[in-house]
Residue, then its C-alpha position, 0 to 999 in steps of 0.5 A: m643280417i637283420r634289416a628294418k622291413k620296408g613300410f616302417i619308419l622312424r620319427r622323433l616326437g620331441q624327446e621320443y622317438m616312434v617307428v611307425p607303419v606305413g602303406k602296406a606294413s599299416r595294414e599289418f601292423n596297426g600301432m607304434i613302436r616307441m623307443n629311447e635314444t639308443g633304440a634310434f640309434y639301433w634302428q637307424e643301423l637296422e635301416k642299413g642292415a647289421t648283425k648282432d655283434g656289429l650292433v654290440k661293437k658299435m654299442l662297446e664304441k659308443f659307450a666305453d663303461l658298457e659291458e659286453a654281456t650287458a649290451r648283448r642282453d639289452l640288444e636281445e630285449f630290443l630286438d624281441t621288442i621289435e621283432i614285427a618290424l624287422e627282417t632277417d637273412d640266415g646268419a643273423 
């Protein structure tokens, strides 16, 4: 299971989305994480807790013409980008 760390919140600023640290998280990470609408979709799922397979499945449902290999690659790139704001349990 992968989850967004406590202390990181998603905010929409115009057409962009930002994940910003608050409280203790702001002492560990001084900055913001910019993301597009797809990233915000992933983030909202990660706030609830998700698996990689579950996230890929949701993306394939959302975008009928998306290939699974592309969805998996894009998800891995996204997770690598926001790694500092994630918690993972074994089996993620």
